[in-house]
Backbone as numpy.savetxt, mean C-alpha at the origin, in Angstrom:
# Nx Ny Nz CAx CAy CAz Cx Cy Cz
6.98 -22.57 -25.88 8.29 -22.77 -26.01 9.28 -23.94 -26.39
7.95 -25.51 -25.91 8.19 -26.12 -26.09 7.96 -26.75 -28.10
6.74 -25.89 -28.12 6.97 -26.29 -29.77 8.35 -25.33 -30.70
8.35 -25.13 -29.77 9.83 -23.75 -30.40 11.12 -24.70 -30.35
10.80 -25.44 -29.39 12.64 -26.42 -29.21 12.06 -27.58 -30.72
11.20 -28.01 -30.24 10.74 -29.31 -31.21 10.97 -28.51 -32.33
10.66 -27.29 -32.92 10.67 -27.75 -34.63 12.26 -26.97 -34.46
12.47 -26.36 -33.87 14.17 -25.78 -33.86 15.14 -27.65 -33.99
14.74 -28.81 -32.83 15.45 -29.87 -33.41 14.97 -30.42 -34.46
13.97 -30.39 -34.65 13.05 -31.34 -36.32 14.02 -30.49 -36.96
14.15 -29.60 -37.39 14.78 -28.16 -38.43 16.38 -28.61 -38.77
16.87 -28.75 -37.08 18.07 -29.68 -37.65 18.25 -30.90 -38.08
17.59 -31.34 -37.81 17.92 -33.45 -38.14 17.27 -33.16 -39.57
16.39 -32.24 -40.05 16.37 -32.27 -41.24 17.36 -30.87 -41.93
17.99 -30.50 -41.74 18.91 -29.82 -42.25 20.24 -30.10 -42.98
20.17 -31.51 -42.61 21.17 -32.77 -43.08 21.30 -33.56 -44.40
19.14 -33.01 -44.76 18.93 -33.46 -45.78 19.06 -32.10 -47.04
18.66 -32.29 -47.92 18.46 -31.66 -49.54 17.44 -30.72 -48.73
17.18 -28.94 -49.68 16.21 -28.40 -49.51 14.82 -28.98 -49.77
13.77 -29.22 -48.90 12.81 -30.23 -49.44 11.08 -28.86 -48.75
9.99 -28.88 -49.50 9.13 -28.62 -49.38 9.04 -28.44 -47.86
8.86 -29.50 -47.41 8.57 -29.88 -45.71 9.90 -29.14 -45.20
10.80 -29.33 -45.32 11.93 -27.88 -44.57 11.66 -26.76 -44.67
11.77 -26.39 -45.71 11.06 -24.82 -46.16 9.96 -24.81 -44.95
8.79 -25.87 -45.01 7.44 -25.50 -44.00 7.90 -24.79 -42.84
8.46 -25.87 -41.94 9.26 -25.96 -40.98 10.01 -24.74 -40.50
11.06 -24.37 -41.79 11.26 -23.23 -41.44 10.76 -21.95 -41.66
9.41 -21.59 -41.67 8.75 -20.69 -41.99 7.44 -20.94 -40.74
7.86 -22.00 -40.28 7.22 -21.88 -39.25 7.99 -21.55 -38.05
9.25 -22.08 -38.03 9.78 -21.39 -37.20 10.00 -20.28 -37.23
10.19 -19.02 -38.29 10.18 -17.76 -38.27 9.30 -16.73 -38.00
7.76 -17.87 -38.49 6.68 -17.46 -37.51 6.60 -16.86 -36.07
7.05 -18.39 -34.98 7.10 -18.29 -33.90 8.29 -17.57 -33.78
9.37 -17.34 -34.14 10.49 -16.19 -33.28 9.82 -15.17 -33.34
8.85 -14.70 -34.48 8.32 -13.27 -34.64 7.08 -13.06 -33.10
6.23 -13.56 -33.34 5.46 -14.17 -31.88 5.63 -13.91 -31.06
7.05 -14.60 -30.66 8.55 -14.57 -29.22 8.42 -12.64 -29.36
8.77 -12.52 -30.60 9.80 -11.20 -30.00 8.24 -10.17 -30.02
6.66 -10.30 -30.25 5.56 -9.53 -29.84 5.43 -9.52 -29.02
5.68 -10.64 -27.92 4.80 -11.44 -26.59 5.39 -10.48 -26.15
7.37 -10.69 -26.09 7.94 -9.80 -25.20 8.02 -8.49 -25.18
7.40 -7.67 -26.58 7.30 -6.14 -26.73 6.32 -6.26 -25.48
5.44 -7.25 -25.97 3.66 -6.79 -25.10 3.71 -6.96 -23.54
4.55 -7.67 -22.96 4.51 -7.95 -21.74 6.10 -6.55 -20.87
6.89 -6.20 -21.60 7.67 -4.80 -21.62 6.85 -4.19 -21.23
5.62 -3.96 -22.36 4.77 -3.05 -22.71 3.18 -2.64 -20.74
3.73 -3.73 -21.02 2.14 -4.59 -19.24 3.64 -4.10 -18.32
4.71 -4.29 -17.88 5.26 -4.22 -17.03 5.77 -2.41 -16.65
5.51 -1.61 -17.89 5.74 -0.31 -18.15 4.12 0.08 -17.44
3.29 -0.76 -17.51 1.82 0.17 -16.83 1.73 -0.43 -15.80
2.17 -1.23 -14.99 1.91 -1.86 -13.68 2.91 -0.86 -13.07
3.89 -0.32 -13.44 4.50 0.79 -12.99 3.96 2.09 -12.15
3.63 2.53 -13.25 2.21 2.98 -13.00 1.48 3.60 -11.85
0.98 1.61 -12.08 0.08 1.92 -11.30 0.47 1.71 -9.91
2.00 0.84 -9.50 2.34 0.84 -8.74 2.40 2.43 -7.29
2.36 3.19 -8.32 2.79 4.25 -7.50 1.79 4.79 -7.15
0.46 4.63 -7.81 -1.16 4.82 -7.27 -1.32 4.02 -5.56
-1.08 2.73 -5.80 -1.34 1.66 -5.25 -0.32 1.80 -3.50
0.48 2.32 -3.93 1.82 2.77 -2.99 2.19 3.74 -2.70
0.97 4.69 -1.97 1.38 6.03 -1.91 2.31 5.99 -1.28
2.72 7.79 -1.51 3.95 8.00 -0.59 4.26 8.00 1.12
4.52 8.01 1.60 4.64 7.67 3.11 5.71 8.55 3.53
5.83 9.78 4.54 6.57 10.72 4.34 7.31 10.06 6.05
8.64 10.45 5.82 9.90 10.28 6.55 10.07 11.55 7.53
9.36 11.06 9.20 9.90 11.79 10.48 10.03 10.99 11.61
11.47 11.94 11.67 12.02 11.04 12.72 12.21 9.65 11.82
12.71 8.42 12.68 13.28 7.07 12.10 11.70 6.64 11.68
10.78 7.28 12.04 9.19 6.58 11.09 8.83 6.91 10.30
7.87 6.31 9.41 6.98 6.87 7.78 5.39 6.84 8.33
4.89 7.87 7.43 3.70 8.45 7.85 2.96 9.08 6.58
1.50 8.47 6.19 0.72 8.61 5.33 -0.24 9.53 6.00
-0.45 10.85 5.24 -1.53 11.80 5.50 -2.52 11.23 4.07
-3.85 11.52 5.02 -5.14 11.06 4.36 -6.23 12.07 4.41
-5.73 13.47 3.72 -6.02 14.81 3.98 -6.98 14.38 3.36
-7.83 14.21 2.39 -9.14 13.98 1.52 -10.08 13.02 1.92
-9.74 11.60 2.53 -10.71 10.46 2.69 -11.32 10.47 3.63
-11.93 11.25 3.71 -13.04 11.14 5.67 -13.66 10.00 5.55
-13.32 9.19 6.88 -14.07 7.78 6.92 -14.29 7.80 8.50
-14.44 6.69 8.47 -14.74 6.38 10.15 -14.11 5.75 10.52
-13.69 5.65 11.95 -12.56 5.00 12.60 -11.86 3.42 11.72
-13.43 3.32 12.20 -13.18 1.14 11.59 -12.78 1.43 10.43
-13.48 2.02 9.68 -12.56 2.35 7.98 -11.72 2.52 7.78
-11.22 3.76 9.26 -10.13 4.60 8.22 -8.61 3.15 8.51
-8.96 2.49 9.82 -7.95 1.51 9.92 -7.92 0.58 9.05
-9.10 0.45 8.11 -9.27 -1.22 7.57 -7.91 -0.34 6.24
-8.03 1.31 5.67 -8.11 1.76 4.78 -6.45 1.69 5.02
-5.99 2.10 6.09 -4.22 1.93 6.52 -3.60 0.14 6.20
-4.34 -0.61 6.73 -4.52 -1.87 6.88 -4.34 -2.19 5.01
-5.00 -1.91 4.42 -5.25 -2.31 2.70 -3.74 -1.37 2.23
-3.81 -0.46 3.18 -1.69 0.11 2.59 -0.78 -0.32 3.26
-1.25 -1.60 3.76 0.42 -1.90 4.06 0.64 -1.53 5.81
-0.60 -0.84 6.13 0.18 0.17 7.54 -0.64 0.33 8.05
-1.05 0.74 9.29 -1.78 1.21 10.57 -2.03 2.79 10.77
-3.07 2.93 11.61 -3.32 3.50 11.97 -2.56 4.20 12.54
-2.29 5.93 12.79 -0.66 6.19 13.60 -1.09 5.96 15.00
-0.02 6.39 15.42 0.36 6.20 17.02 1.23 7.14 17.16
1.46 8.30 18.10 2.14 9.03 17.92 3.29 8.94 19.61
4.55 8.42 19.29 5.62 8.21 20.14 6.31 9.11 20.63
6.34 10.09 20.61 6.87 11.76 21.48 6.26 12.69 20.72
7.26 13.81 22.17 6.26 15.28 21.33 7.40 15.72 20.27
8.40 14.86 19.58 9.36 15.58 18.77 7.79 15.37 17.48
7.35 13.66 17.16 6.39 13.29 16.35 5.32 13.99 16.05
4.61 14.08 17.47 3.59 15.07 17.42 3.70 16.23 17.00
4.73 17.47 17.45 5.02 18.74 16.56 5.17 18.08 14.91
5.84 16.91 14.55 6.22 17.40 12.72 5.02 17.12 12.06
4.40 15.68 12.87 3.08 15.61 12.16 1.94 16.27 12.10
2.03 17.08 13.27 0.98 18.36 13.47 0.70 19.80 12.63
1.97 19.62 11.82 2.54 20.30 11.33 2.07 20.58 9.69
2.12 18.90 9.40 1.46 19.03 8.26 0.35 18.37 7.56
-1.10 18.97 8.96 -2.10 18.41 9.17 -2.49 20.06 8.79
-4.18 19.99 7.95 -5.02 20.81 8.27 -5.14 21.80 9.14
-4.99 22.86 9.61 -5.51 23.32 11.22 -6.74 22.77 11.67
-7.47 23.20 10.72 -9.29 22.84 11.28 -9.69 21.52 11.34
-8.79 20.43 10.42 -9.27 19.00 10.71 -8.81 18.45 11.22
-9.74 17.25 12.06 -10.04 16.43 12.90 -8.51 15.01 11.45
-8.11 14.39 12.61 -7.26 13.31 11.87 -7.24 11.48 13.28
-8.17 10.69 12.48 -7.31 9.62 13.26 -6.47 9.08 13.49
-6.53 8.89 14.54 -5.08 7.94 15.35 -5.29 6.86 15.82
-4.38 5.78 15.51 -4.19 4.57 15.99 -4.77 4.07 17.12
-5.58 4.73 18.12 -5.33 4.60 19.65 -7.13 5.00 19.73
-7.17 3.94 20.58 -8.58 3.13 20.81 -9.11 3.06 22.62
-10.41 2.71 22.95 -10.32 1.96 24.05 -11.68 1.36 23.56
-11.51 0.13 22.91 -13.14 0.23 22.27 -13.11 -1.11 22.68
-12.05 -2.14 23.43 -12.18 -3.51 24.61 -12.61 -3.17 25.40
-13.55 -1.84 25.93 -13.86 -1.86 27.08 -12.60 -1.72 27.94
-11.17 -1.30 27.32 -9.99 -0.85 28.35 -9.89 0.60 29.68
-10.03 0.50 30.13 -9.29 1.77 30.69 -8.39 3.08 29.79
-8.14 2.19 29.56 -7.01 3.13 28.52 -6.61 3.00 27.51
-6.08 3.76 26.49 -6.21 3.80 25.20 -5.15 2.92 24.58
-5.14 1.96 23.83 -3.94 1.52 23.49 -4.19 1.37 21.85
-3.17 1.28 20.53 -2.52 1.63 19.93 -3.49 -0.19 18.47
-3.26 0.19 17.87 -4.14 -0.84 16.54 -2.88 -1.34 16.53
-1.37 -0.92 16.08 -0.71 -0.74 15.51 0.20 -2.34 16.25
1.02 -1.93 17.56 1.21 -2.68 18.81 0.75 -3.33 19.93
-0.70 -2.68 20.21 -1.04 -3.30 21.43 -1.12 -2.63 22.59
0.02 -1.98 22.24 0.29 -1.18 23.51 -0.66 -0.34 23.90
-0.96 -0.04 25.68 -1.02 0.87 26.14 -0.74 2.61 25.98
-0.48 3.21 25.81 -0.68 4.80 26.03 -1.57 6.09 26.21
-0.87 6.92 26.95 -1.57 8.27 27.37 -0.88 9.50 27.20
0.28 9.34 26.15 0.32 10.62 25.44 -0.54 12.21 25.00
-0.46 12.60 26.31 -1.31 14.28 25.63 -2.46 13.89 25.35
-3.25 12.49 25.52 -5.01 12.63 25.37 -5.62 14.06 26.50
-6.30 14.57 25.59 -7.30 15.24 26.43 -8.33 14.23 26.39
-8.66 14.17 27.90 -10.14 12.89 27.95 -11.50 13.89 28.13
-12.25 13.70 27.04 -13.35 13.96 26.98 -14.86 13.94 27.97
-16.28 14.19 28.27 -16.67 14.13 29.62 -18.01 12.81 29.29
-17.70 11.90 28.10 -19.03 10.97 27.83 -18.06 9.51 27.90
-18.25 8.59 27.79 -18.25 7.79 28.38 -18.80 6.66 26.66
-19.01 7.38 26.02 -19.03 7.50 24.42 -18.39 7.66 23.23
-17.38 8.06 23.92 -15.87 8.62 23.09 -14.96 7.92 23.21
-14.60 6.83 22.20 -13.48 5.93 22.48 -11.81 5.83 21.66
-12.53 6.31 20.79 -10.97 6.39 19.67 -10.98 7.94 19.85
-9.58 8.16 19.30 -8.72 9.02 19.54 -8.35 9.86 18.53
-8.22 11.45 17.92 -8.26 12.31 17.12 -7.71 13.09 17.01
-6.24 13.73 16.51 -5.16 14.98 16.25 -5.69 16.43 15.50
-5.90 17.07 16.23 -6.09 18.64 15.79 -5.47 19.37 16.24
-4.79 20.49 15.39 -3.94 21.28 15.89 -2.98 21.35 17.14
-2.67 19.76 16.91 -1.46 19.44 17.59 -1.94 18.51 19.40
-3.65 18.83 19.50 -3.72 18.08 20.39 -4.43 16.66 20.26
-4.76 16.17 20.96 -5.62 14.47 20.21 -6.44 14.74 21.86
-7.65 14.35 21.00 -8.78 14.64 21.42 -9.35 12.70 21.32
-10.50 12.45 22.73 -11.13 11.77 22.70 -12.48 11.72 21.41
-12.78 10.81 20.39 -14.27 11.40 19.45 -15.02 10.09 19.50
-16.21 10.21 19.29 -16.82 8.76 18.83 -16.63 8.34 17.55
-16.34 7.38 17.53 -15.33 6.32 16.82 -15.74 6.13 15.01
-17.70 7.05 14.88 -18.17 7.20 13.74 -18.30 7.76 13.19
-17.65 9.50 13.41 -17.80 10.56 12.80 -16.51 10.64 12.17
-16.67 10.62 10.66 -15.87 10.56 9.47 -14.72 11.84 9.53
-13.73 11.82 9.62 -12.50 12.49 9.84 -11.28 11.95 9.06
-10.37 12.68 8.54 -8.96 12.27 7.90 -8.70 11.29 8.81
-7.26 11.03 7.99 -6.55 10.20 8.84 -5.54 9.81 8.41
-4.04 9.28 9.58 -2.85 9.34 9.63 -2.65 7.72 9.44
-1.61 7.45 8.72 -1.20 6.38 8.40 0.16 5.57 9.11
0.36 4.75 9.13 2.15 4.98 9.92 2.60 3.44 9.76
3.99 3.22 8.47 4.41 2.01 7.94 4.52 0.76 9.49
5.01 1.28 10.40 5.32 0.16 10.94 4.76 0.07 12.28
4.90 -1.15 12.98 3.97 -1.64 14.30 4.72 -1.85 15.99
5.43 -0.27 15.84 6.51 -0.11 17.14 5.76 0.97 18.09
4.63 1.87 17.69 3.99 2.31 19.07 2.46 1.67 18.14
């Protein structure tokens, strides 16, 4: 950009003089720079269009349920820790269900025989399940298992159950950290 300004300045000063080979050379250089600038603008526009297409891949569509947004990863089976990381990568958290309305609406979007990880666990040796998004304890609708090794929560057929955190399941992300 500075080179273009310098050439324009030189051309303006030289413009007062008669047409000379030096002035013609400067005008030719200025024309070449203008053409290069136009080509660069076209390339930038093309890159912006390409990036816009990638943005939709990197920012998947979250579905609004009530006042909150959720993402359903139906085919991306992960253990609980990996699922938590995947949600964070997407700018979200593993989901925690706020109330029976959300439980009903979310359950209706899931494959019936597939468990989905939720963002509830008691990995910090706590007696209550806590949300990874808010750190708040919850006990809404959890079916307690029979072993002490099940410290993460999944959702299947409308029921939340304790599971071994190493199991690989689909998962649900929430956009907020409300619950």
